[in-house]
C-alpha positions as CSV (number, residue, x, y, z in Angstrom):
1,M,13.4,1.1,-24.7
2,A,13.9,1.7,-21.0
3,E,12.5,-0.8,-18.5
4,R,9.5,0.6,-16.6
5,K,10.1,1.0,-12.9
6,L,7.6,-0.4,-10.4
7,R,5.2,2.4,-9.3
8,I,4.0,2.2,-5.7
9,L,1.5,4.6,-4.0
10,V,2.2,4.9,-0.3
11,A,-1.0,6.1,1.5
12,K,-1.9,7.2,5.0
13,P,-5.7,6.7,5.2
14,G,-8.0,7.9,7.9
15,L,-7.4,10.1,10.9
16,D,-4.0,8.7,11.8
17,G,-1.5,11.5,12.0
18,H,1.7,9.5,12.4
19,D,3.5,9.1,9.1
20,R,7.1,8.5,10.0
21,G,7.0,4.8,9.1
22,A,5.3,5.6,5.8
23,K,7.9,8.1,4.9
24,I,10.7,5.6,5.8
25,I,9.1,3.0,3.6
26,A,8.6,5.5,0.7
27,R,12.3,6.5,0.9
28,A,13.5,2.8,1.0
29,L,11.3,2.0,-2.1
30,R,12.6,5.0,-3.9
31,D,16.2,4.2,-3.0
32,A,15.6,0.7,-4.3
33,G,14.8,2.2,-7.7
34,M,11.0,2.2,-7.6
35,E,8.8,5.2,-8.4
36,V,6.9,6.3,-5.3
37,I,3.9,8.5,-4.9
38,Y,3.2,9.5,-1.3
39,T,-0.3,10.8,-0.8
40,G,0.2,12.5,2.6
41,L,-1.9,12.3,5.7
42,H,-5.7,11.9,6.2
43,Q,-6.6,10.3,2.8
44,T,-10.0,8.8,2.2
45,P,-10.2,5.4,0.4
46,E,-11.7,7.3,-2.6
47,M,-8.7,9.7,-2.7
48,I,-6.3,6.7,-2.5
49,V,-7.9,4.8,-5.3
50,N,-8.3,7.8,-7.5
51,A,-4.6,8.7,-7.1
52,A,-3.6,5.1,-7.7
53,I,-5.6,5.0,-11.0
54,Q,-4.4,8.4,-12.1
55,E,-0.8,7.6,-11.3
56,D,-1.0,4.2,-13.0
57,V,0.6,2.4,-10.0
58,D,1.4,-1.3,-9.7
59,A,0.5,-1.4,-6.0
60,I,-0.8,0.6,-3.0
61,G,1.0,0.3,0.3
62,M,-1.2,1.6,3.2
63,S,0.1,2.5,6.6
64,I,-2.6,2.3,9.3
65,M,-1.8,3.0,12.9
66,S,-5.3,4.0,14.0
67,G,-7.0,0.6,14.4
68,A,-9.3,1.2,11.5
69,H,-7.6,-1.4,9.3
70,M,-10.7,-3.7,9.1
71,T,-12.6,-0.8,7.5
72,L,-10.0,1.0,5.4
73,F,-8.3,-1.9,3.7
74,P,-11.7,-3.4,2.5
75,A,-12.9,0.0,1.4
76,V,-9.9,0.5,-0.8
77,I,-10.1,-3.1,-2.2
78,D,-13.9,-2.6,-2.9
79,L,-13.3,0.7,-4.7
80,L,-10.5,-0.9,-6.8
81,K,-13.0,-3.6,-7.9
82,T,-15.8,-1.1,-8.7
83,S,-13.2,1.0,-10.7
84,K,-12.1,-2.1,-12.6
85,A,-8.6,-1.7,-11.2
86,E,-8.3,-4.8,-9.2
87,D,-5.0,-5.6,-10.8
88,I,-3.5,-2.9,-8.5
89,R,-2.2,-4.9,-5.5
90,V,-2.8,-3.7,-2.0
91,F,-0.3,-4.3,0.9
92,G,0.2,-2.5,4.1
93,G,1.5,-2.2,7.6
94,G,1.1,-0.6,10.9
95,I,-0.4,-1.6,14.2
96,I,-2.4,-4.6,13.1
97,P,-3.2,-7.5,15.4
98,D,-1.9,-10.9,14.4
99,D,-5.5,-12.3,14.5
100,D,-6.6,-9.7,11.8
101,I,-3.9,-10.5,9.3
102,P,-5.5,-13.7,7.9
103,K,-8.8,-11.9,7.7
104,L,-7.3,-9.0,5.7
105,K,-5.5,-11.4,3.4
106,G,-8.8,-13.2,2.9
107,L,-10.3,-9.9,1.8
108,G,-7.6,-9.4,-0.8
109,V,-4.7,-7.6,1.0
110,T,-1.6,-9.3,-0.4
111,E,0.7,-8.8,2.6
112,I,0.9,-7.1,6.0
113,F,4.1,-5.9,7.5
114,T,4.0,-5.4,11.3
115,P,6.3,-3.1,13.4
116,G,9.9,-4.2,13.2
117,S,9.7,-5.4,9.6
118,S,12.9,-4.5,7.8
119,T,12.8,-2.1,4.9
120,Q,14.9,-4.6,2.9
121,D,12.4,-7.4,3.5
122,I,9.6,-5.1,2.3
123,V,11.6,-4.1,-0.9
124,Q,12.4,-7.8,-1.6
125,W,8.8,-8.8,-1.1
126,I,7.6,-6.1,-3.5
127,R,10.2,-7.1,-6.1
128,T,9.1,-10.8,-5.8
129,N,5.4,-10.4,-5.5
130,I,4.2,-7.2,-7.3
131,P,4.2,-7.7,-11.0
132,E,4.4,-4.7,-13.3
133,R,1.0,-3.9,-14.7
134,V,0.7,-3.9,-18.5
């Protein structure tokens, strides 16, 4: 039986229209052998969680450049909990102030990657920290 690849949903929530970084990460994850689902721009937390459940992903990676990270990350985590899908890990990146990173991690975000993070570091972190869901 073939080994199941990690499945990662890459999402661009909110009104942010800049998705170059998300596309670069999606391609790096794909090139590293993961299955990647990219949701496109302007996704609501509900759309992201619904897609994650439908696609049976192991993790959601959200890219937020708009400054709405303290609203959007908790909304996705809360929806995962109410959908009984809290085994789907949430990580992300974008323009996120250093002071907000511990707050987001306290809310359940597993990791935050800030501008300048290498794609290889992100791939390695996922391989090390995102278990395949059963």
